[in-house]
N, C-alpha and C positions, 0 to 999 in steps of 0.2 A: 700697419693697419690700413685697410681699405674698406670703405663701406661698413665700418664697425667690426670687420673680421680681421683677426690677427693672423697674417700669412706667415709669420716667422715659424709657426709650428707645422706648416705644411711642407711637403717635399718641394724642391725647387721647380720641377716641371708642373706640378699642380698649381703652385703659386703663380708661375708665369702665365698659365692658361687663365686663371681667375683674374689676374691683373689685365690681361688682354681683353677679356670679356667686359670687364668694368670700363676700360678705356673706350671700347666700341660703343657701349651703351651711353656713356657720358658724352661722347662726340655726337651721337644721334640726338640726344636731348639738347645739347648746345645748339645744334643746327635748327632744331624745332623752335627753341626759344628765340633764336636770332630771326628766323622767318616771321614768327608771330610778332615780335617787336617791330620789325620793318613794316608789316601790314598795318599795325595800329598807328605807327608814327607817320606812315604815308597819308593817313587820313587827316593829319593836322599840319604837315609841313612838306616841303619839297625834299625829295631824297635823291641821292646819287642813282644813276640808272641801274647799277648793280649794288644794292645796299648791303647785301650779305656776302662777306668775304671771310677768309680764314687767315690766321697768322700763328706763328710759333712762339708768341710771347709767353714767358714763363708763367705769368699769372693766369693764362688760359689753358694750361696743360695739366691741371690736377686730374688724376686718373678717375676720381670718383665724385667730382663736383662739377656739374654743368656750369659753363661760364660763357659770357659774352663781353665784348668791349664795345661801348657805344661812343661813336665820335659824332658830336653834334655840330661841329663847324670848325672854322679856322680863324684865328685872331688876325690873320693877314687879309681876310675877306671882309669888306665893308658891310655887306648884307648879313653875313654870318654874325658879325659883332653886334649889329642892330638887333638881330633875333636873340642872341645869347644874353643881351642886357635888358631884354624885355621880360618883365614879370609875367605878363599874360602868355607869351610864347613858352617860357620855361614851365609855367603851370600846365599848359596843354600837353607839352612833351612829357612831363612827369605823370600826368593823368593817363596818357597813352601807354607809358611803360608799366604803370601799376595795373591797368586793365589786362595787358598782355601777360604779365607775370602771374597775376591772380588767376587768369583763365588757365594758364599752363599748369599751375600746381593744383587748382581745384579739380581739373579733369583727371589728375593722377592720384588723388587721395581717396581713401576709403569713404564711401558714402558721398561720392562726388556729385550726386544729384542735388545735394544741398549746397547752395551758394553761400558764401560768407556774407555777413551783414554789412560789409563795407561797400561804399559807393565808388 
């Protein structure tokens, strides 16, 4: 199953093509989400000079589910620990992530001209 479609009933070459197309689309969406998150997060905290990177972690490789991994700091860095233990900082980061994710999905849903009622 990929994207709700059972590929086991398709010929192998057709299934391979559909799987490849899904992977490409998913990778594109993942990059778009990552860039959007970085832009929103940049407004509330200092980021690495190249905040969007890629990796082959298994949890990031689903062929049909866009995914990102967010690293907010290191417990070995005193300033990062200060931020990570701050309720206010965590709240700003969470708000930035929610705005980014909400914008991403709102612009891709039917009737996207209608914003959700969430703040």
